[in-house]
C-alpha positions, 0 to 999 in steps of 0.5 A: 886686102886694103892698103894701110894709109893710117900708118902715115896719116895717124901722125896728123891726128895726134891732137884729136879728141880723147875718147873714153874706152868703149862700153861692153854690151850685156850678153844677150844670146840669140841662139842656145849656147853650149859652153863645154869647150872640149865638146865644142873643140871636138865638134868644130874639128870634125866639121872643119875636116868635113868641109875639106874636099878630096884635093885637100882644100878646106871650103870654109863656107860650104853648101852641104850635103855633098855628093857625087850626083844631083843636088849634092853635086851642085852643092859641092861645085858651088862651095868652091865659090870662095875668096880667102881659102889659103888664109883660113886653111892656114889658120886651121892647120895652125890650130890643129898643130896647137891641139896636138901639142896640148892633148898629144893626139896626132893630127898628122894625117889632117895636116898632111892633107891640108898641106897637100891642098895648098901645094896643089895650087902650084900645079894648077897655077903653074908657078911654084909659090903662087897661091890662088884665092880658091881652086877646083882641082880636077874639074875641067868642065865648062865655066860654071855660072858663078865663076867670075870672068876677067871682064867682070873682075879684072884683078881676081877672076876664075880661069883654067890652070896648067892642068885644066883645073879651075882656080881664082887668081889675085891672091892677097898678102894676108892669104899668103901670110896665113898660108905660110903661118899654117905651115910655119906653126907645125914645123916650129912646134916639131922643132921645139919637140912639142909635136911629131910630124911624119917625114912626108908631112914635114916634106910637104909643109916645107915644099909649100912654105919655101917656094911661097916665100921665095916667090914673094922675094922674087917680086921684091916683096910683091906677089906676082900673078901667073901672068907676071903682073903684080896682084892687086892686094899683094904689095908687102913692100915696106913703104906706105901705099894709098891704094893698089895703084899708088906709089910705094913711099919707101921713106915712110915705114909700113910696119904691118908689112914689115912684120908679116915679111919678117915672120915669113922669112924667119919661117923659111930661113930654117930650110933655105940658105938664101932666105936665111941670109936675107933674113939676117940682113933685114931682121933687126932694122925691120923689127925696129921699124915695127916697134917705133911705128906701132908704138906711135900708132897705138898712142894716136888711136887711143887718143882719137874719136874711135868711130871717126878714125880709119884705124887698122882693120880687124882682119889686119890686126888678127894677121899682125898678132899671128905674125908676132906669135910666129916670131915669138915661137921661132926667134930667140934674139932679144934685139929682134924681139924687143922692138916687136914687143914694143909695137905690140904694146903700142897696139894694145892701147886699143886692141885690148877692147876688141876681144880678138884672141889672135892678138890678145893671146900672142900679146899675153906671151909678151906682157902677161900681166896686161892681158885679162882673158875673161872676155876671150873665154866668155866668147869661146864659151858662147861660140856657136856649135857647128850646126849653129855657125851657118849663114843667116838671111838677116834682111835689111837692117838685120844687123847694126854697128853699135858704139859698144863692144858686143860679146860674141853671142850678140853678133851675126855668125861669120866665116871667121869671127876674128876678122869681123867687127866686134861692134856689130850686133844682130837685130833680126833675132828670128832670122832664117838660115840662108839656103841655096837657090836651087838645092835649098842646102844650108851654108855652113862655116868651118870652125878654124877661128874657134880652133886656133883661139881655143887651142892656142889659149890652152897651149899658153896655159891661159884657158882651162880645159873646160 
């Protein structure tokens, strides 16, 4: 994940030109749309769980069909060539927990399996609390051709772990954040009495969450890899950096990092006294930093030429919104929540245009009168069904970035729509599915992005059932 210099340099642009709100492009679907949200939610839950391997790891970008032999075996092995597995697995876990809170149907077995997939990282990496970008549990054969070597990518490469299984190191801060989020939400909803978890499921969720947070604390809020070195994009300290190897400017607050750490500390504090003590010491001052910095940032970005400014990434704003959601569900003290609310309101100055439910829905809990959910609902109704949410071979110029916000039906498919560019539209409307070079299998994307947004919207009472 990239460093975030905009929190610092935004102050330099406070006199930049005023830019009008972006236009919304007319919806022009390039695939047949099924607008039935209940049917879509059920289908994406089924497909997403089909993409979970026997070890409990969700392969969010996966060649199918799988099988034990021949081409199907190749598809299975090659599907583990992914880089963000813990993040989108956590998103799926949270989506399933909200689903259970809404419809009352237990997802306990699914949550237990997915939590077990995260816990398995610790056995493979040999370090409690250390995730990887992906793992291939149980495979102890020779290096596969797609397994990046240390010589090719010195900071994130495939290696054999303590048990002989293969894994990819170099986990980033949003991978850690979202994996913790995926554990925190089921546990929080269970504490609130809104879902029931089996004792074993709760045990595994806590066994994933607490070591992950304590491992971060042990590195002074930087993620240490298996070899003791800090990962390239694992810096969650409170100061601003301008790259993975730059100094950490502790005198200039990084509110993005602060909120992510606050949510992780708050989540683990229920289950560990040392974490709770640290949270109590830091919570108020860090929350105040989030409020002040994000309020200013939102005002600045609202008054600059949007296309020329290095504003926060879509992925980062998704993560920020979900961390705020976690705090809203777990923290009750107004002196801690109020500055976070202020920061969210500041960011809403530009986030209101970007149709990102992972920010808009959490913000609706804070300022419901400011959030109109019609555009979010339009995008969910237009969201592709599982057999449409696949990778396409677009070709050169097959997609372009526009100056208009694009309804989701105009955009290229994505493994996670809420981290992708909402100004991007597909041009090659006759694009063919991407196929595996050997087996000719299609590459399917999981539906964790639909599930978190639909079920969170239902949980908050913002979306109708249909």
